[in-house]
N, C-alpha and C positions, 0 to 999 in steps of 0.2 A: 678176796676176800667178800661173804655175801651178807648183803644188807637187807636188815629184816625192817620192813616198814609195820606199824602197830595203827590198827585204824582202831579210833574211839568206838565204841559199844555202840549197838545202834539200838535205841527204846524199842521195846520189844510190840508194844502196838506198829509199830510201821515194821514188823517182820510178819505181822499177820492182814490180810486181806477181812475189809467187813462182810460180814453175809446178812441174807436178809435173814435169819432164824434171830442174829444180835438184834437189830432196829426191831425186830416182831417182839420180841420177848423183853424190847425194853417200857413196852406201851400196854404191856396184860396187866400192869395194876391203873390203868383209867380203865374207869367203870360208868357203863352209863347206868344211873340213877332210876330211871326209866324201866330197865330191861332187865339191872338187876344184875349184868354177866359184861366182861369187861371185853373192849372194841374188836379186838382182835379175834377172837374165837366167835363175835359176832359178826366178822367177815368186812365188817366198816373199812379195812385197809386195800387199798388199791393202787395198781399201776408205780409200785416200789421200783427206785430205781438208786443204783449205788456209783458213784464215779469219783475212784479217789476215796476221797474225803468227803465229796460232795452228798448230799444224803437229801432224794426228794419224793414222797408219796402224795395218794390222794385220801381223805378221811372221806367217804361214801356215806353221810346219814340218811333216816328213815324220812326225814323231810326237811325241805330248805331253812325253814324257820324253828329249827330246833333250838330253844331255848336256852342248852349250853353249848352252843356251837362256837362259840368263843374259848368258853372253858376248855373245849376239848383240845381247840389247834394251840392254845399256847400250853398244856398239859403236856402234848406230843412234841411241840418243839422242847421243853426241857428234859423230855425222858430220853427222847435221841441225843441232843447234845452232852448228854450225861454218859456217851460212850464212846470210851478214850480210841484218835482217832479221825473221829466226826468233826468237819473242820467247818459244815453248814449246812443247815436243815432249810428245806420248802416245803410246806403244809398245804396243796390245797383243799379246799374244805367244796363239797358238792352232796347234792341227796340221789337218791335212789329214785328214779321211774316207775311208778304203780304199774302192775300188769294188772290192764282193763281187758275182762271177758269178752275173745271175739265177739260178735253178733250184739254184742249191748251199745247202749247208748246211739249217739248219731252224731254226725261229721262235724257242724261243729264247735264240739267239744273233744273232737281227738285233740286240741293242743294244750286242754287245760291239766293240768296237772291232780288235780283233787277238787272233787265235786260234793259240797253239803248241803243238805237242805238242814233247813231250821222249821220248826214245825211246832204247832199246837193242836193241841183236840178241839181247842174253845174259842172263837175271838174276844178279843179285853185284854190278855193279858201279857201283851208287851211283847210278842213277837218278833214283829216288824222292827222296834225298837231296837231289839237286842242283836237281830240280823245284820241290823247297821251299823252300830256298834263294834261286832265281829269285823266288816271289813273295815273299818276307818282303821280300825286297832292294827289291823295285820298290813293295812297301806303302809301307815306311817312305819314299822317294820321295815318298808323298803321292797315286801313281796309285789306281787304285781297281781292286782286282784279285782275283780268282779263282781257284783251284786243285782242278783235278777231277782224283780220284784212280782211272781205270778199271782196275786193275790185277786182273780179276776174282779170281786164282788167287791173287793175294800181298798185297792193299791194307794201302800203308805208311800212308797217313794218318794214323790213327786211337791209330799208337803214336809215329809221328815231332811229332804236337802234342799227344800225350798226350789225346787227347779219345776215350779208350771207352764205350761203350755210350750215346751223346749221345739226349739227345730230339728227331726229326726233327719238324718241320711242315709243312702242306701246308694253301697255299693255291688254291683252284679248280684241285683234283687238280693243282697242282705241288708239288714238293718245293722249300723253301724253303731254301737253303746255310746254313750254319751260320756265323758270323764270328767272329771272334780278333784283335782289337788292328785292328780294319778291315778285314782283309784274308777271305773269302770262301771255305769249305772244302766241297768236295761229295767224297764217297769210298762204293765198296759196300760197305766197312768197317764206314760208320754203317750201311748196308740190311740186309746180310747178319749184322751180330754177330759173335758166334765161330764161326760153323756153318763146318764144310770146304765148300768148293767145291770141288767133287766132281761135275765136270758136263760131259755133252759140248756140242762144239765151238756146236750153234747155240743151244742153253742159254747158253753164255758171254756167244755174241756177242749174244744180247737183252737179257740182265740189262746190258751195256755201254751198248749203245744206249739203253735204259730209260731209264737215269740222264743219260746224254747229253739224250735230249730231253723230259727230265721235269724240268728243274730249271729255276727261274726263277731267272737271274745279275741280269738287271735293267740295268744301265747300265755296263759295266767298260769298263777301257781295254785290258790284257788277260786272258784265261783262259789260263791254262798246262793244258795237258793229260799228266798222267803216263799215259804210255801202256802196257799190259801187253808186255811186253819179246817180241820177236817179230817177222817179217815176215809171216805168215801170215793166212787170210781175218779173222779178228778184227780184227787191227789195219788194213787193208784199211780192212773197214768202217765203221770207227771214224775211217780217215783221210778218207774220203768223205761220211760222215753230216756232220763238222764244219766244212766248209771250211775249212781251215788257210790261215792268212798265211804259215807256215814250220814248218821242222821242225827241231829239235834232237837230233842223235847225242850219246851220252854211250857211253864206252867206255873202258878201261887198258890198262898200259902188259902185265899179265901175265895178261892175257885176252882178249888184242885177237886176235882173228882179222879180217884184211885183208877176205877173202871175206865175212864176214858182214856186217862192215862195208859193202861194198859192197852186197851186198843188199839193207839196210836201206839206201842211197841213191837203188839203182833201186826199192825199194817206193814211195817218196815220186814219186821223178818220173813214173812210171807213172801219178800221176792230177794231172800239175800241181802237187804241191806242192814249194815250194824249200827246198833246205836249207839253212839258213843258218851252219852249221858244226859242228865237234866238239866235244865237251868228253873231255878226255883226264883221268879222275880218279885217285885214288892214283900220280899220275906221279911223283912221289919223297917222299925222306922226308930233314928238315933235322935234322941232329944237334946236340943241344944245348951238346954239348962244342966241336965244331969251326965250327957255324954252317954248313955246307957242305952241298949238297944232293948226296945221292943216290940216282941211279935205279936201283931195287933191282931194277927188273923190264926195265929197259933203256929206252933215249928214243926213240920212236916218232911224236912231234908232225911232226917234218920229214917224216917216210915219209909221213902221212899226207898231209900238204898236197903233195908231191910228186905221188903215186898217184892223188888224187883232186883237186886242184886248190880244195878246200875251209880256210877258214880253221880253225884253232885256237882256240877263242872264250877258253877258258880251261884252264889248267892246273893241277888242286888236289894240296897236298899232302897226305901221311897224318896227320893233326891228330887232336885231341881234339875231340871234340865237334861235330863239322859236322851230325850225326845228330838233335842236341836241338834242334826247332824251336817247342818251346814259348814260349820268352821274345820277346817282341817284337824285341829285341834281336839274336837268334839271328844269328850270321854277319856283324853289322854288322863285327866287328875281322879280318874276315877279306879281304883285298884284292882275292882273288881273286874276290870273291862280284859285289864291286863291279867290275872289270874285267870280268865275263861277265853284269851284265847293262847295263852300256855299251854292252859290242860290240853286242846282241841291240837295242837300242836303234838301234844307227846301219844294221845288217843289214836291220832292217825298212824303215828310211828310205831305205835303198840302192834297194832293192827297187820300193821304191814310186814312183820318178822314175827307173827303169833304160830309158832308151830307146836305147845305144849297139847300134849293130846289129852282129852276131852272125856269123861263119865258117857258109858253107855246106856241107856235108859231102856227098858221094855214093860212089857206087862205080861204076867202068865198066873194063872189061877188065883186071880183076886187078888194080884199082889202088883207093886210096882217093881221091876228088877231092877238096880244098877251096880252094874260095874265099875267100879273105880280103875284109871290108870294103874295102879298099886297092883292090882289083882285080887283087892278085897269085892265084895257080893253084898249087896243090902237087898232084903226084901220087904218091903214096906206093906203094909196092908190098905187094902184099897180105901176101906171106910177110915181110919184114922188120918190116913192125906186129905181126905175131904173134909174131914172135920174140922184139919188141920191151915184150911184154908185163911190167907189174909186177904182177900179180896174187901173191897167196898161195901159188898152185897153180902160176906158174912163179916165183917169187924167193924165198929164204927171208926169210923175215920181219924178222927181226934181224942177220944175217949178210947180204942181199942180196947173196950167190951166187945163179946161176942156177940150176934144178932143170930147167928145160925146156931138152931135147936139141934145140936147132937140126935136127938129123937128121932130125928125126921129124916135122918141120913137111913137108908136099907144096909143091911151087912151085907148084903149081896151087890151092892154096886160098883158097875163096871165105869172103866175109859172107854168114850167114844174116840177119844182122838192123842196120842200124846208124841209130843218131836220135843227137840234143845231149841233155845232162843239162844244164839251167838254162843259166847263162851259162858254165861253166866248163869245161865236158867232153865229152867224146863215149863212146857206150857203142856197144861190137862185141860180136854175139856170130857164131861161123866155122861153118862145116858140118864141123869135127870134133869138136864138140860142147861147145866149149870156151863160157861165157855169159859171164865176170868181167871183161871185158877195158874196164875204165874209161881212158882216154886225156884227159888237160889240154889245152888249145890250147897252153900252152907245151910240154909233152911231143911232142906233133904240129909244132909247128915246129922242135924240134930234130930228132927224127927227119929231117925235108925239109931242116934245114939239112946233116946228116949225110948225107944221102945225094946233093945236089949238090956235096960238098967234094972 
């Protein structure tokens, strides 16, 4: 007699092994809000391992301070746990290392992930305060941050952080940064003390380079460089030495000169440093009684965006205590500080993954020719483009009224130079001597549409 043993049916998910594609497909619905694509297509998922029902992988983000890092982690865990047969999920969060160009920068910055310059075209706009607030805010996020004050004529870090006449230490002929609540600090003010910095240009440049080259920062996520105001040789030298990952330009409405802002943009683009955006300081005043914003020096944020194609990373109001940086929580209750640092993280992340094709621009027979990525070509008449310039020499900064008299522009005007600025604009110099013409891609599209209408 034959005995037949009937085994209970085996559940389907025990019959099939988990695959990489199953795991990856489950996370294709997780979209990076800044890049507009899913994290799988962006290549964020690394080191995927499957052992039975145990799944582990790494999510490699563009920056260690991604504002949605924790949300990504929770979303990934939830997505993978929803797959039948998955018993555990281990997600490790990491960040990609920037690809530094060989031969650029100096050895003391080799272990710094991102170097960002905070610049202004004029003094007195609060540049150093903004740089200090950025550094403080990032340090509060648990990041490894350094702040370098290179303003040889007016170093601000000693005053902002209440660190006058500190004792500097050296190791192996290298300056050791001071530390305050986990934030590393170095300033020419620490080196020079209270002695007046009455020096010629080459001496100033030498001091600034020396402090940049001879400070041992160690491992940092961010080094914030408080630049000397202006766009001259000293600033260019520092920019080239530091191999910057990006720059931020600080301005104010009442001292705003769009010509100077344009010069700042052009200085950084000349040495292939992307401008991440603009910070407008002292942008408005909030009345204690009516709680209303008063733009007492004018509202220029939209003007900056329209004319230069750059985002305004933050608009700081006129408030008490913003420059008191001695306390670890300085600026923690100011929402614009958090907004600014989040936008910096996002801007750095976008730059590292930016592979979108850009338009090509050339000149031929009195026309500026733009070849768009979709294959469309626009031919703009030189004279029309010259007359449409929105710089402060051609259009009144606040009223928007045209200053340039179209009758003074020759019908045969030609460009003397033309080139792209990052991924956002075109810089045009003309043979009539005008050199501050910056046209965003959006503006050029508008001119093309108007010409064909």
